[in-house]
N, C-alpha and C positions, 0 to 999 in steps of 0.2 A: 060106395067108397068115398066119393067127394062129399056127400052129405055127412058121413061119419067124421071126416077130417074137419069139415066146417063146424060141426057140433063140438068137437074136441077143442078147436081153437077158440070158439065162442066162450066155452067154459074156462079155458085157460085165461082169456082176457078178463072174464068176470072175477076170477081168483086174483089176478094182478090188481084189478080195480079195488077189490075188497081190502087189499093190504095197503091202501094209499095213506092211511093214518097210523101214526105210531101208537103203541098201546101194549098191553100185557096179556093179550089173548094167546091161546095155545095154537100155534101154527100147525103142529103135527096132527092134532085132533081135527082141526078145520080141513086141512088138506086131505086127510084120510077120508073124511065124510064126502068131500067134493069128488074124490076119485070113485067112491062107492056110487054116488049119484050118476057119474058119467058112465060107469060100467052097467048100471041098471038101465040107463037110457039106451045104451048101445046093444044091450042083450038081444040076440036073435037077428040083428041086422047084418047085412053083408058088410064085410070089412071090420067087424066088431073086435077083431084081434088087436086093434090099436089100443095102446095103453098110455095112460097119463104118466108123465115123468115125475113121480112123487118127490124125488130128491130135489129136482129143480124148482118145483112149486114151493116146497118148504123153504128152500134157500131164499127165494124171492120174497116170500111172506115174511121171513125173519128180517130180511134186509129192510123192507118197507114198514113192517109193524102191522099189528092186528089188534083192534080194540076189543074189549070184552063184549061189547054190544054186537060187533060184527061176528065174533066167534059164536055167540049165542044164536044169532040169526042163521048162520051157516049150519050149525049143528041141529037146528030145529027144522031145516028145509027137508021136505020129503020128496022133492022133485027138482029138476033144473029150473022150471018156471018159478018155484018157491025161492030157489037160490038167487035168481035174477032180481027178486024183490028186496034183497038185502042192501043195506046202506053201503055205498061204494066210496064214501069219503070219510 
């Protein structure tokens, strides 16, 4: 359970970091993909019932902005390690 929560919060922070620059990327698509990666990573683990708060993530992304380059990177990520390689500024 603790590992599940720490994974969730690590990805949440990654999402917040990705939205650090203003831009015209699509927050809904990016956040939906991030949520899918989280759910895929947590599948079969104890405490995997934890769900990302999609609405909060989208709101934060829209507030901070998302560049097209960041959106492309997020949407091309196949795993959480791939997501962590995306530009955070």
